[in-house]
KOLMAR-409077 format. One record per residue: x, y, z of N, C-alpha, C in turn. Coordinates in steps of 0.1 Angstrom, whole numbers, padded with zeros to 4 digits, always signed. Layout:
N
XYZXYZXYZ
...
***
This chain:
181
-0460+0858+1488-0449+0856+1492-0446+0844+1502
-0434+0840+1499-0433+0829+1511-0420+0832+1513
-0420+0832+1531-0410+0834+1545-0402+0825+1543
-0390+0828+1540-0384+0812+1547-0374+0816+1557
-0373+0811+1569-0365+0807+1584-0359+0797+1586
-0349+0798+1594-0341+0783+1599-0334+0787+1605
-0325+0779+1607-0313+0777+1618-0302+0783+1611
-0292+0789+1614-0282+0798+1610-0271+0784+1611
-0267+0775+1619-0258+0770+1621-0256+0757+1617
-0259+0755+1606-0261+0740+1598-0242+0739+1590
-0238+0727+1597-0230+0724+1593-0221+0723+1579
-0210+0728+1577-0204+0730+1564-0208+0718+1556
-0206+0725+1544-0210+0708+1536-0227+0706+1537
-0234+0706+1544-0249+0705+1545-0254+0710+1530
-0258+0701+1523-0262+0703+1509-0276+0703+1512
-0285+0715+1505-0299+0713+1505-0307+0720+1493
-0298+0732+1489-0300+0737+1476-0310+0730+1470
-0310+0720+1465-0316+0707+1454-0328+0707+1460
-0328+0701+1471-0342+0700+1483-0348+0710+1484
-0346+0721+1482-0350+0735+1487-0357+0739+1473
-0353+0738+1465-0361+0742+1450-0368+0728+1447
-0367+0716+1448-0376+0710+1450-0390+0710+1458
-0389+0714+1474-0398+0718+1482-0404+0730+1476
-0399+0742+1474-0403+0751+1467-0416+0747+1453
-0412+0745+1446-0415+0739+1431-0427+0733+1434
-0430+0722+1448-0439+0713+1452-0450+0725+1463
-0444+0734+1468-0455+0739+1476-0460+0753+1471
-0453+0756+1462-0456+0773+1459-0462+0772+1440
-0469+0784+1438-0468+0789+1422-0461+0797+1419
-0449+0799+1419-0440+0809+1414-0438+0818+1421
-0443+0822+1438-0445+0825+1444-0433+0833+1443
-0430+0847+1443-0414+0854+1457-0412+0848+1467
-0397+0848+1471-0395+0840+1482-0386+0853+1489
-0387+0852+1502-0382+0863+1512-0373+0861+1523
-0364+0866+1527-0352+0860+1535-0348+0875+1542
-0344+0871+1555-0335+0885+1562-0323+0885+1558
-0317+0891+1555-0302+0893+1549-0291+0887+1558
-0282+0878+1556-0272+0873+1564-0263+0859+1561
-0255+0857+1569-0248+0845+1564-0260+0827+1568
-0253+0821+1559-0255+0810+1563-0271+0804+1553
-0280+0802+1560-0293+0801+1553-0299+0809+1542
-0301+0820+1549-0306+0829+1536-0299+0828+1525
-0284+0827+1523-0276+0830+1511-0278+0816+1500
-0280+0803+1509-0284+0790+1503-0296+0797+1495
-0304+0798+1503-0320+0800+1497-0318+0812+1487
-0314+0820+1487-0311+0830+1481-0304+0826+1464
-0294+0817+1465-0289+0808+1455-0297+0807+1447
-0302+0791+1460-0316+0784+1453-0328+0789+1445
-0334+0803+1451-0346+0808+1447-0338+0813+1430
-0330+0819+1430-0323+0826+1417-0322+0811+1407
-0317+0802+1412-0313+0792+1406-0323+0786+1397
-0337+0789+1409-0347+0782+1399-0357+0791+1392
-0353+0804+1388-0356+0819+1384-0370+0822+1387
-0363+0820+1402-0379+0826+1409-0371+0842+1421
-0384+0849+1420-0382+0863+1426-0374+0859+1439
-0363+0870+1443-0359+0870+1454-0363+0884+1460
-0366+0889+1473-0369+0899+1483-0358+0896+1493
-0352+0905+1497-0345+0901+1506-0346+0917+1516
-0349+0914+1525-0349+0919+1544-0333+0927+1545
-0337+0940+1548-0319+0945+1552-0323+0957+1561
-0311+0955+1573-0312+0962+1584-0314+0980+1574
-0321+0991+1580-0325+1008+1578-0321+1013+1585
-0315+1023+1587-0315+1031+1575-0298+1030+1573
-0295+1042+1566-0286+1041+1558-0273+1030+1558
-0268+1029+1571-0255+1018+1572-0257+1005+1565
-0270+1002+1558-0270+0989+1549-0262+0980+1555
-0251+0976+1543-0243+0963+1549-0233+0964+1557
-0230+0980+1559-0220+0983+1567-0226+0978+1584
-0240+0981+1586-0242+0972+1599-0245+0960+1602
-0237+0952+1595-0241+0937+1599-0227+0932+1605
-0224+0924+1614-0215+0920+1624-0205+0916+1609
-0194+0917+1612-0185+0914+1603-0186+0895+1593
-0189+0890+1600-0191+0874+1594-0204+0874+1584
-0213+0883+1586-0225+0885+1577-0225+0892+1567
-0214+0905+1563-0212+0912+1555-0211+0907+1541
-0201+0899+1538-0203+0899+1525-0213+0889+1518
-0223+0878+1528-0235+0871+1528-0245+0882+1523
-0245+0892+1529-0251+0904+1525-0255+0912+1515
-0239+0915+1512-0238+0922+1499-0240+0910+1487
-0240+0895+1488-0238+0887+1477-0258+0886+1475
-0266+0887+1486-0277+0887+1486-0283+0899+1479
-0280+0911+1484-0277+0927+1474-0280+0922+1459
-0270+0916+1456-0267+0914+1441-0277+0900+1439
-0277+0892+1445-0292+0880+1442-0303+0890+1437
-0310+0897+1450-0320+0901+1450-0330+0905+1438
-0345+0902+1435-0349+0916+1426-0355+0930+1433
-0357+0924+1448-0364+0931+1454-0357+0935+1465
-0354+0947+1472-0346+0950+1488-0359+0959+1497
-0363+0954+1507-0372+0959+1517-0364+0964+1531
-0364+0977+1536-0353+0981+1545-0367+0980+1557
-0357+0979+1564-0365+0975+1578-0353+0976+1590
-0357+0991+1599-0353+0993+1613-0346+0983+1620
-0337+0978+1618-0333+0967+1626-0316+0964+1630
-0312+0963+1641-0295+0961+1643-0296+0948+1640
-0291+0941+1631-0284+0930+1631-0280+0919+1639
-0271+0929+1650-0265+0919+1658-0269+0915+1673
-0282+0924+1670-0290+0926+1685-0302+0915+1684
-0300+0898+1687-0311+0892+1689-0322+0895+1685
-0329+0904+1700-0340+0903+1698-0344+0916+1687
-0341+0924+1682-0343+0934+1669-0345+0920+1661
-0334+0913+1658-0334+0905+1644-0346+0894+1647
-0350+0892+1658-0364+0889+1659-0372+0891+1656
-0376+0903+1659-0387+0912+1657-0387+0915+1642
-0375+0913+1632-0374+0918+1617-0379+0906+1613
-0375+0892+1621-0384+0881+1612-0396+0878+1612
-0399+0885+1624-0416+0884+1629-0419+0894+1618
-0417+0903+1615-0425+0913+1603-0422+0901+1593
-0414+0899+1585-0409+0890+1577-0419+0882+1573
-0426+0874+1589-0436+0863+1586-0450+0868+1585
-0453+0877+1593-0466+0886+1590-0467+0893+1574
-0456+0892+1569-0457+0905+1554-0459+0886+1546
-0461+0875+1552-0461+0866+1539-0473+0856+1544
-0477+0848+1530-0487+0839+1528-0483+0823+1534
-0470+0824+1535-0464+0807+1538-0452+0811+1539
-0450+0799+1548-0436+0799+1552-0428+0784+1552
-0417+0787+1548-0408+0774+1547-0396+0775+1561
-0397+0767+1567-0389+0767+1578-0379+0753+1584
-0366+0757+1579-0355+0748+1577-0352+0747+1594
-0360+0735+1598-0360+0731+1613-0358+0722+1620
-0350+0717+1626-0350+0701+1635-0359+0699+1644
-0367+0707+1646-0378+0707+1654-0373+0708+1671
-0359+0710+1674-0356+0720+1687-0362+0732+1689
-0362+0730+1704-0371+0741+1706-0358+0756+1709
-0365+0768+1705-0355+0780+1703-0351+0783+1719
-0337+0788+1715-0328+0787+1727-0322+0803+1730
-0311+0812+1735-0308+0820+1736-0304+0827+1719
-0304+0819+1714-0294+0821+1701-0300+0822+1681
-0309+0809+1688-0315+0807+1674-0332+0809+1677
-0342+0813+1671-0355+0815+1671-0366+0809+1660
-0358+0794+1657-0365+0792+1649-0377+0786+1648
-0381+0778+1663-0393+0777+1670-0400+0783+1672
-0397+0796+1676-0403+0805+1681-0413+0810+1666
-0404+0814+1656-0408+0816+1642-0419+0808+1639
-0415+0797+1640-0425+0784+1634-0439+0788+1644
-0440+0786+1655-0453+0791+1664-0460+0805+1662
-0451+0813+1661-0455+0828+1658-0468+0826+1645
-0460+0819+1633-0467+0819+1622-0477+0812+1623
-0477+0800+1630-0489+0791+1633-0497+0799+1639
-0497+0808+1649-0506+0814+1661-0514+0823+1651
-0508+0830+1636-0515+0837+1632-0524+0831+1620
-0522+0820+1617-0529+0812+1607-0522+0811+1595
-0507+0812+1593-0502+0812+1580-0497+0802+1581
-0494+0792+1569-0493+0778+1568-0476+0779+1571
-0472+0766+1573-0457+0764+1581-0452+0751+1571
-0440+0750+1565-0437+0739+1559-0425+0736+1564
-0426+0727+1580-0410+0724+1578-0403+0711+1571
-0389+0715+1567-0380+0712+1560-0366+0710+1570
-0362+0696+1569-0352+0692+1571-0348+0682+1567
-0339+0681+1552-0332+0672+1545-0327+0662+1550
-0327+0654+1548-0317+0639+1553-0303+0645+1549
-0296+0638+1564-0286+0644+1565-0278+0656+1570
-0292+0665+1572-0289+0680+1576-0284+0677+1592
-0273+0687+1590-0264+0686+1608-0263+0697+1613
-0262+0704+1624-0259+0717+1631-0249+0716+1632
-0241+0723+1633-0226+0728+1634-0223+0724+1652
-0213+0712+1647-0205+0708+1664-0204+0719+1673
-0209+0718+1688-0205+0730+1695-0224+0736+1696
-0233+0736+1690-0243+0742+1686-0253+0732+1697
-0266+0738+1704-0266+0731+1716-0277+0722+1711
-0283+0721+1699-0291+0707+1694-0284+0699+1682
-0271+0701+1683-0260+0698+1672-0266+0683+1670
-0270+0676+1660-0273+0656+1660-0283+0656+1664
-0292+0668+1663-0306+0666+1665-0315+0658+1654
-0323+0645+1654-0329+0639+1643-0343+0647+1645
-0344+0656+1642-0359+0665+1638-0365+0661+1625
-0377+0666+1627-0387+0661+1616-0379+0666+1599
-0384+0653+1596-0380+0658+1578-0389+0666+1571
-0384+0665+1560-0394+0673+1553-0409+0670+1553
-0422+0678+1559-0432+0674+1558-0443+0674+1546
-0452+0669+1543-0458+0677+1528-0462+0689+1530
-0460+0695+1517-0467+0711+1513-0484+0710+1518
-0487+0721+1522-0504+0723+1528-0507+0727+1513
-0519+0727+1505-0521+0735+1497-0521+0748+1496
-0514+0751+1486-0506+0764+1486-0517+0775+1486
-0515+0783+1494-0527+0799+1494-0529+0799+1476
-0542+0809+1474-0543+0813+1462-0535+0827+1463
-0522+0829+1457-0515+0842+1456-0516+0849+1440
-0521+0861+1444-0522+0868+1433-0507+0873+1423
-0509+0871+1409-0501+0873+1402-0499+0886+1396
-0493+0895+1395-0489+0908+1392-0488+0907+1380
-0488+0916+1369-0484+0911+1355-0468+0919+1357
***
């Protein structure tokens, strides 16, 4: 399984679905893709994965509060991801709590054999933990592919808006993934 993590503050109009589909095709052998439910990048990933005919697994806060546990700006996106998902995994965390969300993302990373990071190369800050998740995966020997498509821009007001980070790097040889029938 492949975890996709990254910046949530992409500027409106940033188009990356086609680039993401191409990247997943180059990096994997049909493995399922796992995202944590929420607005922004997870929805773009969910749509791209489904358009590519791949399996989508969504990590959702538990217990029973489900979509109602999300801050209002994430609720519609979480609902769309539930419709797109082939599988939903429940995990106790509060999506409004940054530390709890980072812990959920760490669990997401630990459960996968590869990570794709939509990341401009900026350091972690008080809102965005993408750099932390990349370092976390690498420290555990999980292959990471950094993906920052040409033309991608972070929202104005973001501490790293306009950063010219790394472009999509060549994919490492994908790990051998077991195929279940």
